[in-house]
C-alpha positions as CSV (number, residue, x, y, z in Angstrom):
1,M,211.7,154.8,1.9
2,E,213.8,153.1,4.3
3,R,215.4,156.4,5.4
4,S,211.9,157.7,6.0
5,T,211.0,154.8,8.0
6,A,214.0,155.0,10.3
7,E,213.4,158.7,10.7
8,N,209.9,158.0,11.9
9,T,210.9,155.2,14.3
10,G,213.7,157.0,16.0
11,P,211.7,159.5,18.1
12,S,209.3,156.7,18.9
13,T,211.9,154.7,20.3
14,A,213.5,157.5,22.4
15,G,210.0,158.2,23.8
16,Q,209.6,154.5,24.8
17,A,213.0,154.6,26.6
18,N,212.1,157.8,28.5
19,A,208.8,156.1,29.6
20,L,210.6,153.0,30.7
21,A,213.2,155.3,32.6
22,A,210.3,157.1,34.3
23,L,208.7,154.0,35.4
24,E,211.9,152.6,36.7
25,C,212.3,155.7,38.8
26,V,208.8,155.4,40.3
27,Y,209.6,151.7,41.1
28,Q,212.8,152.4,42.8
29,R,211.2,155.2,44.9
30,F,208.7,152.9,46.3
31,G,211.3,150.2,47.1
32,D,208.6,147.8,47.8
33,P,206.8,146.8,44.5
34,Q,203.6,146.0,46.5
35,Q,203.2,149.5,47.7
36,M,202.6,150.5,44.0
37,V,199.3,148.6,44.0
38,R,196.7,149.4,46.4
39,H,194.1,146.6,47.1
40,G,190.5,148.0,47.3
41,G,187.0,147.0,47.6
42,R,183.5,148.4,47.9
43,I,181.2,148.9,50.8
44,S,178.2,146.5,50.7
45,E,176.6,147.2,54.0
46,V,176.6,149.9,56.6
47,T,175.5,149.7,60.2
48,P,176.2,152.1,63.2
49,M,178.8,149.8,64.6
50,Y,180.5,148.4,61.3
51,Y,180.5,148.1,57.5
52,R,181.0,145.3,55.1
53,V,183.3,145.3,52.1
54,R,183.5,143.0,49.3
55,G,186.6,142.5,47.2
56,L,189.2,142.3,50.1
57,S,188.6,138.8,51.5
58,K,191.8,137.3,49.6
59,T,194.1,140.0,50.6
60,A,192.9,141.5,53.9
61,R,194.4,140.6,57.3
62,L,193.0,141.2,60.7
63,G,194.2,144.4,62.2
64,Q,194.6,146.0,58.8
65,I,193.6,149.5,58.5
66,I,191.0,150.5,55.8
67,S,190.5,153.9,54.4
68,Y,188.2,155.8,52.1
69,R,187.6,159.4,51.2
70,S,184.3,161.4,51.4
71,H,183.6,165.0,51.0
72,G,187.3,165.8,51.0
73,S,188.0,163.9,54.3
74,E,189.7,160.6,55.0
75,Y,187.9,158.2,57.1
76,R,189.6,154.9,58.5
77,G,188.6,151.7,60.2
78,E,190.1,148.4,61.1
79,V,189.5,144.8,59.8
80,V,187.9,142.7,62.6
81,R,186.5,139.8,60.7
82,I,187.3,138.2,57.4
83,S,184.7,135.7,55.7
84,E,185.0,134.3,52.2
85,D,182.8,136.8,50.6
86,D,183.6,140.1,52.5
87,V,185.3,141.6,55.5
88,I,183.8,143.6,58.4
89,V,185.4,146.9,59.3
90,A,185.1,148.8,62.5
91,P,185.2,152.5,61.9
92,F,187.3,154.9,64.1
93,E,184.9,157.8,63.7
94,H,181.1,157.7,64.6
95,S,180.3,160.0,61.8
96,A,182.0,157.9,59.2
97,E,180.3,158.8,56.0
98,A,180.2,155.6,54.5
99,S,177.8,154.7,51.8
100,L,177.0,151.7,49.6
101,G,179.3,151.3,46.6
102,Q,182.1,153.4,48.3
103,A,185.5,152.5,47.2
104,V,187.8,151.7,50.2
105,F,191.5,150.7,50.2
106,T,193.9,148.8,52.5
107,T,196.7,151.1,54.1
108,G,198.6,148.5,56.0
109,T,198.7,148.2,59.8
110,L,198.5,151.2,62.3
111,E,202.0,152.3,62.9
112,I,202.9,154.1,66.4
113,R,206.3,155.4,66.5
114,P,206.7,157.2,69.8
115,H,209.5,159.9,70.4
116,A,211.0,161.4,73.4
117,S,209.5,164.6,72.6
118,W,206.0,163.3,73.3
119,R,206.5,164.0,77.0
120,G,204.1,166.8,77.9
121,R,201.8,166.0,75.0
122,V,198.3,164.8,74.8
123,I,197.5,162.4,72.0
124,D,194.4,160.3,70.8
125,A,194.3,156.6,70.0
126,L,195.7,157.1,66.6
127,A,198.7,159.1,68.1
128,R,197.4,162.4,66.7
129,A,198.0,165.5,68.9
130,L,195.1,166.8,70.8
131,D,196.8,169.8,72.4
132,D,198.1,172.9,70.8
133,G,201.6,172.0,70.4
134,P,203.6,171.5,67.5
135,A,203.4,168.6,65.1
136,L,204.3,165.4,66.6
137,I,208.0,164.0,65.9
138,R,207.9,160.4,65.3
139,S,210.8,158.0,65.6
140,A,212.4,156.4,62.6
141,P,210.8,153.1,61.4
142,Q,212.3,149.9,62.6
143,G,210.7,147.3,60.7
144,P,208.6,144.4,62.3
145,A,210.6,144.7,65.5
146,A,208.6,147.9,66.2
147,M,205.4,146.0,66.5
148,P,204.1,145.1,70.1
149,R,206.0,142.3,71.6
150,T,205.8,140.8,75.1
151,P,209.1,140.1,76.5
152,A,210.0,136.5,76.6
153,A,209.4,135.0,80.2
154,L,212.9,133.7,80.7
155,R,214.5,136.8,79.4
156,R,212.6,139.2,81.7
157,Q,214.3,140.9,84.6
158,R,213.1,139.8,88.0
159,V,211.1,142.3,90.0
160,A,213.0,143.3,93.0
161,E,213.3,147.1,93.8
162,P,210.5,148.6,95.9
163,F,209.5,152.1,95.7
164,L,207.4,154.6,97.7
165,T,204.0,155.7,96.3
166,G,203.6,158.5,98.9
167,V,200.1,157.1,99.7
168,R,200.4,155.9,103.4
169,V,197.7,153.1,103.1
170,V,199.5,151.6,100.0
171,D,202.9,151.9,101.2
172,L,202.0,150.3,104.7
173,F,199.7,147.4,103.6
174,A,200.3,146.7,100.0
175,P,203.6,148.2,99.0
176,L,204.7,148.1,95.4
177,C,207.9,147.4,93.4
178,L,209.2,148.7,90.0
179,G,207.7,146.6,87.2
180,Q,204.8,145.5,89.2
181,R,201.2,145.3,87.8
182,I,198.4,146.2,90.3
183,G,194.7,146.9,90.0
184,I,192.6,149.3,91.7
185,F,189.2,147.5,92.1
186,A,186.1,149.6,93.1
187,G,182.5,150.6,92.1
188,S,181.8,153.9,90.6
189,G,182.3,157.0,92.7
190,V,184.4,155.5,95.3
191,G,187.7,157.4,94.4
192,K,189.5,155.4,91.7
193,S,190.7,158.4,89.7
194,T,191.6,160.3,92.9
195,L,193.8,157.4,93.9
196,L,195.3,157.0,90.4
197,A,196.2,160.8,90.6
198,M,197.9,160.4,93.9
199,L,199.9,157.4,92.7
200,A,201.0,159.5,89.6
201,R,203.0,161.8,91.8
202,A,205.5,159.0,92.7
203,E,209.0,160.3,92.0
204,A,210.6,156.9,91.2
205,F,210.0,157.1,87.6
206,D,211.4,158.7,84.5
207,T,208.3,158.8,82.4
208,V,204.5,158.5,83.3
209,V,202.1,157.4,80.5
210,V,198.4,158.2,81.5
211,A,195.5,156.3,79.4
212,M,192.1,157.8,80.0
213,V,189.9,155.2,78.2
214,G,186.2,156.0,78.2
215,E,186.4,158.7,80.6
216,R,184.2,161.8,81.0
217,G,185.3,164.6,78.7
218,R,185.2,167.3,81.6
219,E,187.5,165.2,83.7
220,V,190.4,165.4,81.1
221,R,191.5,168.9,81.7
222,E,191.0,168.7,85.3
223,F,193.2,165.7,85.8
224,L,195.9,167.0,83.3
225,E,196.0,170.6,84.6
226,D,195.1,170.4,88.3
227,T,196.0,166.9,89.5
228,L,199.3,166.5,87.4
229,G,200.0,170.1,87.1
230,E,202.6,171.7,84.9
231,A,205.4,170.0,86.7
232,G,203.9,166.5,86.4
233,M,202.9,166.9,82.8
234,K,206.5,167.6,81.8
235,K,207.3,163.9,82.2
236,T,203.8,162.6,81.1
237,V,202.3,161.5,77.8
238,A,198.5,161.4,78.0
239,V,196.4,159.2,75.8
240,V,192.8,160.2,75.7
241,A,189.6,158.4,74.3
242,T,186.6,159.8,75.9
243,S,183.3,158.1,76.6
244,D,181.7,159.5,73.6
245,E,184.2,158.3,71.0
246,S,183.8,155.2,69.1
247,A,184.4,151.7,70.4
248,M,187.4,151.1,68.2
249,M,189.1,154.5,69.5
250,R,188.5,153.4,73.1
251,R,189.8,149.9,72.4
252,R,192.8,151.4,70.6
253,A,193.7,153.9,73.2
254,A,195.0,151.2,75.6
255,D,197.1,149.7,73.0
256,T,198.5,153.0,71.9
257,A,199.3,153.9,75.6
258,M,201.1,150.6,76.1
259,R,203.1,151.1,72.8
260,V,204.3,154.4,74.2
261,A,205.2,152.9,77.5
262,E,207.1,150.1,75.9
263,H,209.1,152.5,73.8
264,F,210.4,154.3,76.8
265,R,210.9,151.1,78.5
266,D,213.1,149.7,75.8
267,A,215.1,152.9,75.9
268,G,216.1,151.9,79.5
269,E,213.6,154.1,81.5
270,K,211.4,153.5,84.4
271,V,207.8,153.9,83.2
272,L,204.8,154.4,85.1
273,L,201.7,153.5,83.2
274,L,198.2,154.5,84.6
275,L,195.3,153.0,82.7
276,D,191.8,154.3,83.7
277,S,189.9,152.1,83.2
278,I,190.5,148.6,82.0
279,T,186.8,147.8,82.4
280,R,186.0,150.4,79.8
281,Y,188.5,149.0,77.5
282,A,186.8,145.5,78.0
283,H,183.4,147.2,77.3
284,A,184.9,148.7,73.9
285,T,186.3,145.3,73.1
286,R,183.0,143.7,73.5
287,E,181.2,146.2,71.3
288,V,183.7,145.6,68.6
289,A,183.4,141.8,69.0
290,T,179.8,141.6,69.2
291,G,179.3,143.9,66.2
292,A,181.5,141.6,64.4
293,G,179.1,138.7,65.1
294,E,181.0,137.0,68.1
295,P,178.6,135.3,70.5
296,P,178.8,136.1,74.2
297,V,179.9,133.5,76.6
298,A,180.0,135.2,80.0
299,R,177.6,137.9,81.1
300,G,177.6,139.3,77.6
301,Y,181.2,139.2,77.1
302,P,182.6,137.3,74.0
303,A,185.5,135.0,74.4
304,S,187.9,137.3,72.5
305,V,187.6,139.8,75.6
306,F,189.3,137.2,77.9
307,T,192.0,136.6,75.1
308,D,192.8,140.3,74.6
309,L,193.0,141.1,78.4
310,P,196.0,139.0,79.2
311,R,197.7,139.9,75.8
312,L,197.5,143.7,77.0
313,L,198.3,143.2,80.5
314,E,201.3,140.9,80.0
315,R,203.1,143.5,78.0
316,A,203.6,145.6,81.1
317,G,206.1,144.7,83.7
318,P,209.9,144.4,83.6
319,G,211.6,144.4,80.4
320,E,214.5,142.2,78.9
321,T,217.9,142.5,80.5
322,G,219.4,146.0,79.8
323,H,216.0,147.5,79.3
324,G,213.8,149.5,81.8
325,S,210.4,148.6,83.3
326,I,206.7,149.4,83.1
327,T,205.0,149.6,86.5
328,A,201.5,149.5,85.6
329,V,198.3,150.5,87.6
330,F,195.1,149.6,86.0
331,S,191.7,150.8,87.5
332,V,188.9,148.2,87.3
333,L,185.4,149.5,87.5
334,V,183.6,146.7,89.4
335,D,179.9,146.6,88.0
336,G,177.3,146.9,90.7
337,D,180.2,146.3,93.4
338,D,180.4,142.7,92.3
339,H,184.1,141.8,92.7
340,N,183.3,138.5,91.0
341,D,182.4,140.1,87.8
342,P,183.9,138.2,84.9
343,V,186.4,141.2,83.8
344,A,187.4,141.9,87.4
345,D,188.0,138.1,88.0
346,C,190.1,137.7,84.9
347,V,192.2,140.8,85.5
348,R,192.7,139.9,89.2
349,G,194.2,136.4,88.3
350,I,196.7,138.2,85.9
351,L,198.0,141.1,88.1
352,D,200.6,141.1,90.8
353,G,198.2,142.4,93.4
354,H,195.1,144.5,93.9
355,L,193.9,147.5,95.9
356,V,190.3,147.3,96.9
357,L,188.2,150.4,97.5
358,D,185.5,149.8,99.9
359,R,182.2,151.9,99.6
360,A,181.6,151.6,103.2
361,I,185.0,153.2,104.0
362,A,184.1,155.9,101.6
363,E,180.8,156.5,103.3
364,Q,182.6,157.1,106.5
365,G,184.6,159.8,104.8
366,R,187.9,158.1,105.0
367,F,189.9,158.6,101.8
368,P,191.6,156.9,100.1
369,A,188.9,154.2,100.7
370,V,191.5,151.4,100.4
371,S,190.6,148.3,102.5
372,P,193.8,147.3,104.3
373,L,192.3,143.7,104.9
374,A,191.1,143.0,101.2
375,S,194.1,144.7,99.5
376,I,197.0,142.5,98.6
377,S,200.4,143.0,97.0
378,R,202.1,139.7,95.8
379,L,205.5,141.4,96.0
380,A,205.1,142.9,99.5
381,D,207.6,140.5,100.9
382,R,210.2,142.2,98.7
383,S,209.5,145.7,100.3
384,W,209.0,144.8,104.0
385,T,211.8,143.9,106.4
386,D,211.1,141.1,108.9
387,D,210.2,143.5,111.6
388,R,207.9,145.7,109.3
389,K,206.2,142.5,108.2
390,R,205.5,141.5,111.8
391,V,204.2,145.1,112.4
392,V,201.8,144.9,109.4
393,Q,200.5,141.5,110.5
394,R,199.9,142.8,114.0
395,L,198.0,145.9,112.5
396,K,195.9,143.7,110.3
397,A,194.9,141.4,113.1
398,M,193.8,144.5,115.2
399,I,191.8,146.0,112.4
400,A,190.1,142.6,111.6
401,R,189.2,142.2,115.4
402,F,187.9,145.7,115.5
403,E,185.8,145.3,112.3
404,E,184.4,142.0,113.4
405,T,183.2,143.3,116.8
406,R,181.7,146.5,115.3
407,D,178.1,145.4,115.4
408,I,178.5,144.1,119.0
409,R,180.1,147.4,120.2
410,L,177.3,149.5,118.5
411,L,174.8,147.4,120.5
412,G,176.5,148.0,123.7
413,G,177.9,144.4,124.2
414,F,181.5,145.6,124.6
415,Q,182.9,145.9,128.2
416,A,186.4,147.0,128.6
417,G,188.8,144.8,130.5
418,L,187.3,141.5,129.5
419,D,189.6,141.1,126.4
420,P,193.0,142.9,126.4
421,E,193.5,142.4,122.6
422,L,190.0,144.0,121.8
423,D,190.8,146.7,124.3
424,L,193.9,147.5,122.3
425,A,192.2,147.4,119.0
426,V,189.4,149.6,120.1
427,R,191.9,152.1,121.3
428,Q,194.3,152.1,118.5
429,V,192.4,151.2,115.2
430,P,190.7,154.6,115.1
431,L,194.0,156.2,115.5
432,I,195.5,154.1,112.7
433,Y,192.4,155.1,110.4
434,D,193.1,158.7,111.3
435,I,196.8,158.7,109.9
436,L,195.5,156.8,106.8
437,R,193.4,159.7,105.8
438,Q,195.0,161.5,102.8
439,S,194.1,163.8,100.1
440,P,195.6,164.8,96.9
441,K,196.5,168.2,98.3
442,D,198.6,166.6,101.2
443,P,202.3,166.1,100.5
444,P,203.3,162.6,99.8
445,A,204.3,160.4,102.8
446,M,208.1,159.9,102.6
447,D,208.2,157.3,105.7
448,P,204.7,155.8,106.5
449,F,205.9,153.5,109.1
450,A,207.6,156.4,111.0
451,D,204.4,158.5,110.5
452,L,202.3,155.9,112.0
453,A,204.6,155.2,115.0
454,A,204.7,159.1,115.8
455,H,201.0,159.5,115.5
456,L,200.2,156.6,117.8
457,K,202.7,157.7,120.5
458,A,201.5,161.3,120.3
459,R,197.9,160.2,120.8
460,E,198.6,157.7,123.5
461,A,200.8,160.2,125.3
462,S,197.8,162.7,125.0
463,H,195.4,159.9,126.2
464,G,197.5,159.2,129.2
465,G,197.8,162.7,130.2
């Protein structure tokens, strides 16, 4: 009897040992025991902007990604609000087929791991390829250090090295430096995107990151193929979220572009980041925040918009010692040509300068429609020599005098010979405006001061003859 019992229990003990060994192998494979358990909940409410999930309040964190499967496809969203009873999730897809009672699970935070091979590629806000190229290669995980991090203020390099953009009106009146952050402020249809395209041709950079946030779908290929061209795309990473995509995708596109730029900056490269437009990023942030129940505080914008803007913008600029820099150009769509719009006012106070596009200049057919008087670069003194600074001050004084007497001259109240300074302005300012005209098809200006001097000298000689 004892023998029979031993024989019966032997195989059972061996089976238990095998099962424990298999469980141990699975445990070691995951490494982190928390990954073996997926926290989940169920959808309790669905709206066009968000859905509520019950059962995740104790474990969810803001910014975590939530996923569920429906009809063989996976849909994802981001946690934007947590309450005691449920969490609010903003979906990445408009067509998210969420239904009441649907089981959802947390999948951690969104991980963007850029790679050098991303140059020449077009990706979406979730770092998925949009072009017909091969699968994207991703850098090896680097732990928490790989998360977005603004360089410490006292560890950042100082901005000191100027560069030429090739756009005469910018290089003359608002010159830029590597690591500077500048905004292009304008209403709709005044030429922001065209000016951005001209700035993208600057040769001072190793990598260019273009973020098209809320842009028209038809403009994407035109910008990438015609404006940047094959040569420009070789060193460009384009992040695209068109106007028809969800608010979360448009909001995420700016962050993804900044993470790509940070990757190349930390590798020691000089990076140019072009973000068109920061206003549409603010609109997307507003949609997400109001959908989560946040009240508006300024012209319909919730307070979180004015918290997220400096967080994003401060990540650009010079890196820490030994790293590269991110020179950032943000286009700002001024609603109704009101330059005191809350978003424009907030962004202007953070950036290192602003280029103002004037609709009146555009209506005169002068492009780029940059106003030399209203545009400012806070780092211009690091680009100008003393002589050039005096020249620019003199040019601005002549332009100001010319513009403030425009109505009087149109009414016939101007008489030559009474005011020598006004006579000089009337004679030379139109010539200055003429040399400032430039189109994307024109070659970049390599020495704008020399071009201006040669143009004025030639026209004065012609006038004198």
